[in-house]
C-alpha positions as CSV (number, residue, x, y, z in Angstrom):
1,M,-21.4,4.2,-55.8
2,R,-23.9,3.5,-53.0
3,H,-22.2,6.0,-50.7
4,L,-22.1,8.7,-53.4
5,R,-25.7,8.1,-54.4
6,S,-26.9,8.1,-50.8
7,A,-24.9,11.2,-50.0
8,F,-26.5,13.0,-52.9
9,V,-30.0,12.1,-51.7
10,F,-29.4,13.2,-48.2
11,I,-27.6,16.5,-49.2
12,C,-30.6,17.3,-51.4
13,L,-33.0,16.5,-48.5
14,L,-30.9,18.7,-46.2
15,L,-30.8,21.6,-48.6
16,T,-34.6,21.4,-49.0
17,L,-35.0,21.6,-45.2
18,L,-32.4,24.3,-44.4
19,I,-32.0,26.6,-47.4
20,P,-34.6,29.3,-47.9
21,E,-36.8,29.8,-51.0
22,P,-34.9,30.7,-54.2
23,S,-35.9,34.4,-54.0
24,A,-34.3,34.6,-50.5
25,Q,-31.2,32.5,-51.1
26,S,-28.9,35.3,-52.1
27,A,-29.9,37.4,-49.1
28,H,-29.3,34.5,-46.7
29,A,-26.3,32.9,-48.3
30,K,-23.9,34.4,-45.8
31,S,-26.0,33.1,-42.9
32,K,-25.0,29.5,-43.6
33,E,-22.0,27.6,-42.2
34,E,-20.6,24.2,-43.1
35,I,-20.5,21.3,-40.7
36,T,-18.7,18.1,-41.8
37,V,-19.7,14.9,-40.1
38,S,-17.8,11.6,-40.4
39,V,-18.8,8.1,-39.2
40,S,-16.8,4.9,-39.0
41,V,-17.2,1.5,-37.3
42,S,-14.2,2.0,-35.1
43,P,-11.5,4.6,-34.4
44,A,-8.9,2.4,-36.2
45,S,-11.1,2.0,-39.3
46,S,-9.8,3.4,-42.6
47,F,-13.3,3.3,-44.1
48,H,-15.4,6.4,-43.4
49,S,-18.7,8.0,-44.6
50,T,-18.5,11.8,-44.6
51,L,-21.2,14.4,-45.4
52,T,-21.0,18.2,-45.3
53,F,-24.1,20.0,-44.2
54,R,-25.1,23.7,-44.5
55,A,-26.4,24.9,-41.1
56,R,-27.6,28.3,-39.9
57,R,-24.9,30.5,-38.5
58,S,-26.9,31.0,-35.3
59,F,-26.7,27.2,-34.7
60,V,-22.9,27.2,-35.2
61,K,-22.4,30.2,-32.9
62,Q,-24.4,28.4,-30.2
63,L,-22.3,25.3,-30.6
64,L,-19.0,27.1,-30.5
65,R,-20.0,29.3,-27.6
66,A,-21.5,26.5,-25.5
67,K,-20.2,26.2,-21.9
68,T,-17.3,23.8,-21.5
69,V,-16.1,21.7,-18.6
70,A,-12.9,19.7,-18.2
71,A,-13.4,16.1,-19.3
72,Y,-11.9,13.3,-21.4
73,V,-13.6,11.3,-24.0
74,N,-13.5,7.5,-24.1
75,P,-12.1,7.0,-27.7
76,Y,-13.8,3.6,-27.9
77,W,-17.2,5.2,-27.2
78,V,-17.0,7.8,-30.0
79,R,-19.9,7.8,-32.5
80,A,-18.9,10.5,-35.0
81,T,-16.5,13.3,-35.6
82,L,-17.5,16.8,-36.5
83,V,-15.5,19.6,-38.1
84,V,-16.8,23.2,-37.6
85,H,-14.6,26.2,-38.5
86,N,-11.6,23.9,-38.7
87,R,-12.2,22.8,-35.1
88,H,-12.5,19.1,-34.6
89,F,-15.1,17.6,-32.2
90,L,-16.0,14.0,-31.0
91,Y,-19.6,13.0,-30.5
92,D,-20.1,9.9,-28.3
93,H,-22.9,7.4,-28.0
94,D,-24.2,9.1,-24.8
95,G,-24.9,12.3,-26.8
96,N,-21.8,14.2,-25.4
97,L,-19.6,16.5,-27.4
98,F,-15.9,16.8,-26.8
99,E,-13.2,18.9,-28.4
100,K,-10.7,16.5,-30.0
101,E,-7.5,18.4,-29.3
102,R,-8.3,19.5,-25.7
103,P,-9.8,17.8,-22.7
104,L,-13.1,19.7,-22.9
105,Q,-16.7,18.7,-23.0
106,Y,-19.3,21.0,-24.4
107,M,-22.5,21.3,-22.4
108,L,-25.2,21.2,-25.1
109,G,-28.7,22.3,-24.7
110,A,-31.6,20.1,-25.9
111,N,-31.9,21.9,-29.2
112,L,-28.2,21.7,-30.0
113,K,-28.1,18.1,-29.1
114,Q,-31.1,17.2,-31.2
115,K,-29.7,18.9,-34.3
116,I,-26.4,17.2,-33.9
117,E,-28.2,13.9,-33.4
118,E,-30.1,14.4,-36.6
119,L,-27.0,15.2,-38.7
120,V,-25.1,12.2,-37.3
121,A,-28.1,9.9,-37.9
122,K,-28.2,10.9,-41.5
123,V,-24.5,9.9,-42.0
124,E,-25.1,6.7,-40.2
125,S,-28.0,5.8,-42.5
126,V,-25.5,6.0,-45.4
127,H,-22.6,4.1,-43.6
128,Y,-24.5,1.2,-42.1
129,A,-27.3,-1.1,-43.3
130,K,-30.4,-2.6,-41.6
131,A,-30.1,-5.9,-39.7
132,T,-32.7,-7.6,-41.9
133,P,-33.8,-11.1,-40.8
134,W,-32.3,-14.0,-42.7
135,E,-35.8,-15.3,-43.7
136,Q,-36.2,-12.0,-45.6
137,V,-32.7,-11.7,-46.9
138,K,-32.7,-15.1,-48.6
139,Q,-35.7,-14.0,-50.7
140,T,-33.3,-11.5,-52.3
141,F,-30.0,-13.2,-51.9
142,R,-31.1,-16.5,-53.5
143,R,-29.0,-19.4,-54.4
144,M,-26.7,-18.7,-57.4
145,E,-27.3,-15.0,-56.9
146,Y,-24.3,-12.6,-57.0
147,A,-23.5,-10.0,-54.3
148,T,-20.8,-7.5,-53.3
149,V,-19.2,-7.8,-49.8
150,I,-17.9,-4.6,-48.2
151,D,-15.6,-4.9,-45.2
152,L,-16.5,-2.1,-42.7
153,E,-13.1,-1.8,-41.2
154,T,-11.1,-1.4,-44.4
155,G,-13.6,-0.6,-47.1
156,E,-12.3,-3.4,-49.2
157,R,-14.9,-5.0,-51.4
158,F,-15.2,-8.2,-53.4
159,H,-17.8,-10.2,-55.3
160,V,-19.3,-13.5,-54.3
161,Q,-21.9,-16.0,-55.4
162,R,-24.3,-17.8,-53.0
163,R,-24.1,-21.5,-53.8
164,A,-25.8,-23.2,-50.9
165,G,-26.8,-22.8,-47.2
166,S,-30.2,-22.9,-45.6
167,R,-29.5,-21.5,-42.1
168,H,-27.1,-18.9,-43.5
169,A,-25.4,-18.2,-46.9
170,D,-22.6,-20.4,-48.1
171,V,-20.8,-18.3,-50.7
172,Q,-17.6,-18.3,-52.8
173,P,-15.5,-15.5,-54.3
174,L,-16.2,-15.1,-58.0
175,T,-12.6,-14.7,-59.3
176,R,-9.0,-15.0,-58.3
177,T,-8.9,-11.3,-57.7
178,D,-11.9,-11.5,-55.4
179,T,-10.1,-14.2,-53.4
180,Q,-7.0,-12.1,-53.1
181,T,-9.0,-9.1,-51.8
182,M,-10.7,-11.3,-49.2
183,K,-7.4,-12.7,-48.1
184,K,-6.0,-9.2,-47.9
185,I,-8.8,-8.3,-45.5
186,Y,-7.6,-11.1,-43.2
187,Q,-4.0,-9.9,-43.4
188,G,-3.0,-12.7,-45.8
189,K,-4.1,-15.5,-43.5
190,W,-7.3,-17.4,-43.5
191,S,-9.2,-17.2,-40.2
192,W,-12.4,-18.2,-38.5
193,K,-12.6,-14.8,-36.9
194,R,-15.8,-12.8,-37.7
195,R,-15.9,-9.4,-39.4
196,A,-18.6,-6.8,-39.8
197,I,-19.6,-6.4,-43.4
198,L,-22.3,-5.1,-45.7
199,V,-23.7,-7.3,-48.4
200,E,-25.2,-5.6,-51.5
201,V,-27.5,-7.6,-53.7
202,N,-29.1,-5.8,-56.7
203,G,-28.8,-2.4,-55.0
204,V,-30.1,-3.6,-51.6
205,Y,-27.8,-3.5,-48.6
206,F,-27.8,-5.8,-45.6
207,A,-25.9,-5.8,-42.3
208,A,-24.0,-9.1,-42.1
209,S,-21.0,-11.0,-40.7
210,M,-18.5,-13.3,-42.3
211,H,-15.6,-15.5,-41.3
212,G,-12.5,-16.0,-43.4
213,M,-11.9,-19.7,-43.5
214,P,-12.3,-21.8,-46.7
215,H,-14.0,-25.1,-45.9
216,G,-16.2,-27.7,-47.5
217,A,-16.8,-27.9,-51.3
218,G,-16.2,-25.2,-53.9
219,A,-17.6,-25.2,-57.4
220,I,-16.3,-22.0,-59.1
221,A,-13.3,-22.8,-61.3
222,G,-10.3,-20.6,-61.3
223,N,-11.1,-18.5,-58.2
224,D,-8.2,-20.0,-56.2
225,F,-10.6,-20.5,-53.2
226,P,-10.5,-24.1,-51.8
227,G,-14.2,-24.4,-50.8
228,H,-16.7,-21.9,-49.5
229,F,-17.2,-19.5,-46.6
230,C,-20.2,-18.4,-44.6
231,I,-22.1,-15.1,-44.3
232,H,-24.5,-14.7,-41.5
233,F,-27.5,-12.3,-41.3
234,F,-29.8,-11.3,-38.4
235,G,-31.4,-14.5,-37.0
236,S,-29.3,-16.9,-39.0
237,S,-27.4,-19.8,-37.3
238,T,-24.6,-22.3,-37.9
239,H,-25.1,-25.8,-39.2
240,K,-24.7,-27.2,-35.7
241,R,-27.0,-25.1,-33.6
242,K,-30.4,-23.4,-34.1
243,E,-29.5,-20.3,-32.1
244,P,-27.6,-17.4,-33.7
245,D,-23.8,-17.5,-33.2
246,P,-22.9,-14.8,-30.6
247,S,-19.8,-13.7,-32.5
248,H,-21.7,-13.3,-35.8
249,S,-24.5,-11.5,-33.9
250,L,-21.9,-9.0,-32.5
251,M,-20.6,-8.2,-35.9
252,I,-24.1,-7.8,-37.4
253,Q,-24.8,-5.3,-34.6
254,K,-21.6,-3.4,-35.6
255,A,-22.6,-3.5,-39.3
256,S,-26.1,-2.1,-38.5
257,G,-24.7,0.6,-36.2
258,S,-26.8,-0.8,-33.3
259,L,-24.0,-2.2,-31.0
260,A,-23.7,0.8,-28.7
261,A,-27.5,1.0,-28.2
262,N,-27.5,-2.7,-27.3
263,L,-24.7,-2.2,-24.8
264,I,-26.5,0.7,-23.2
265,G,-29.5,-1.5,-22.6
266,A,-27.6,-4.6,-21.6
267,S,-27.9,-6.2,-18.2
268,A,-24.7,-6.7,-16.2
269,E,-24.7,-10.4,-17.3
270,E,-25.3,-9.5,-20.9
271,L,-22.5,-7.0,-20.8
272,V,-20.1,-9.6,-19.5
273,G,-21.2,-11.8,-22.4
274,Y,-20.4,-9.0,-24.9
275,F,-17.0,-8.6,-23.3
276,L,-16.2,-12.3,-23.6
277,T,-17.5,-12.5,-27.2
278,A,-15.3,-9.5,-28.2
279,L,-12.3,-11.1,-26.5
280,H,-12.9,-14.4,-28.3
281,E,-12.9,-12.5,-31.6
282,Q,-9.9,-10.3,-30.6
283,D,-12.1,-7.3,-31.3
284,I,-10.5,-4.8,-29.0
285,H,-12.7,-1.9,-30.0
286,S,-16.0,-3.8,-29.1
287,L,-14.3,-5.1,-25.9
288,R,-13.3,-1.6,-24.9
289,M,-16.9,-0.3,-25.5
290,T,-18.0,-2.5,-22.5
291,T,-15.4,-1.0,-20.1
292,D,-14.8,2.2,-18.4
293,G,-11.3,2.6,-19.7
294,F,-9.4,0.7,-17.0
295,P,-6.1,-1.1,-18.0
296,L,-6.9,-4.6,-19.1
297,P,-5.0,-7.4,-17.3
298,D,-1.9,-8.4,-19.3
299,R,-3.0,-12.1,-19.3
300,L,-6.0,-11.2,-21.5
301,A,-3.5,-10.7,-24.4
302,Q,-2.7,-14.4,-24.2
303,V,-6.2,-15.5,-24.9
304,A,-6.6,-16.8,-28.5
305,S,-10.1,-18.1,-28.2
306,I,-12.8,-18.9,-25.6
307,R,-14.3,-22.4,-25.9
308,K,-16.9,-22.4,-23.2
309,T,-18.3,-20.0,-20.6
310,E,-20.7,-20.4,-17.7
311,L,-21.9,-17.2,-16.0
312,V,-22.7,-17.6,-12.3
313,I,-25.9,-15.7,-11.4
314,P,-24.6,-12.7,-9.3
315,S,-26.1,-11.6,-6.1
316,D,-27.1,-7.9,-5.5
317,E,-25.6,-7.7,-2.1
318,K,-23.3,-4.8,-3.2
319,G,-26.3,-2.8,-4.3
320,P,-27.8,-1.4,-7.5
321,L,-24.6,0.5,-8.6
322,L,-21.9,-2.2,-8.1
323,L,-22.0,-5.8,-9.1
324,E,-19.7,-8.8,-9.3
325,V,-20.3,-11.5,-12.0
326,P,-18.3,-14.7,-11.6
327,V,-17.6,-16.7,-14.8
328,H,-16.2,-20.2,-15.2
329,L,-14.6,-20.5,-18.6
330,T,-12.4,-22.7,-20.7
331,Y,-10.1,-20.9,-23.2
332,F,-7.0,-21.5,-25.4
333,T,-3.9,-19.4,-25.2
334,R,-1.9,-18.3,-28.2
335,N,0.4,-21.3,-27.5
336,N,-2.7,-23.5,-27.9
337,D,-2.7,-24.4,-24.2
338,E,-6.1,-25.2,-22.8
339,R,-7.0,-23.5,-19.5
340,K,-9.9,-23.6,-17.1
341,E,-10.3,-20.7,-14.8
342,K,-12.8,-18.6,-12.8
343,W,-12.9,-14.9,-13.7
344,T,-14.8,-12.3,-11.7
345,F,-16.1,-9.2,-13.4
346,V,-16.8,-6.1,-11.4
347,L,-19.4,-3.7,-13.0
348,H,-20.5,-0.3,-12.0
349,R,-23.0,2.3,-13.1
350,P,-23.2,5.9,-11.8
351,V,-27.0,5.8,-11.2
352,P,-29.6,3.0,-11.4
353,W,-30.9,4.2,-14.8
354,D,-27.5,4.5,-16.4
355,R,-25.6,1.8,-18.4
356,W,-23.3,-0.8,-16.8
357,R,-19.6,-0.6,-17.3
358,V,-16.9,-3.3,-16.6
359,I,-14.5,-1.6,-14.3
360,A,-12.3,-4.6,-13.4
361,V,-11.6,-8.3,-14.2
362,E,-10.2,-10.4,-11.4
363,L,-8.4,-13.4,-12.9
């Protein structure tokens, strides 16, 4: 219902901005074209938010007639899809537009890019939620309060009740059906892996992260959930540490739609941290957002979880465009073997003011 309600509000707003006064509507009706914009948290996500806008025909003509150059889009860096005249386009986080079916990039002028940016931002405001600080969230999501959890990858939703928790929310599914839905999200197996979610409390939506492992005490009879699980919000932390958990922070950034912007502004060391966190969570999409599309080493597929990392401060002897970041780490394989190794990350950026990209991992 939230998506339908928000879509109605934004469509009304857009119509107000783009459609002429009533007396001129009939004369200008044929001068409008439809542009459909869709947003999802990852290319593999089955959960999308889609809005169709009415734009001036002159804008559509400019878009379709823009100069093109041969180029390939990084599928993991796609921000939105656009459909214009049954032609499909991909819009990435750097503000570049590509044709989906052909290796072409459209060279957009400032006005075209600004208008596309505005349309995409409107859909994102419907699809994602704000990363509201935990200290504020808990004033709305109080103990014994009910909420709806929406998984951003699948669109599955279930109901929970907050029972406890001071540094984050300790919650439980309300019913047996809610527990079954939660377990379905985790492919039928409980897991400590984090997921990007939205939490709705009395009509207010928050960007959040959950894990999928029942633990501790539970108090809701008949829900078939042996304990409780944790939901984290911006600035919340685990029971054992005061700092926010990196994995939960990553998922909260995904749920708020801010991950790409944070990656763009990340230092080389921070980008390596994002890579390792995504690898720990087996989040291939987020991991691939840090890279330049190079083939990942086969051994990375053996990593089940990373226990400890220590980044070695890199030197700048290779210059401002190329950097090596050594990391000492301890990790567990899928066979539960513990290994201690040194990995060296090679990062590159085209110009000093551009974003860093991981271009190789030397194991």
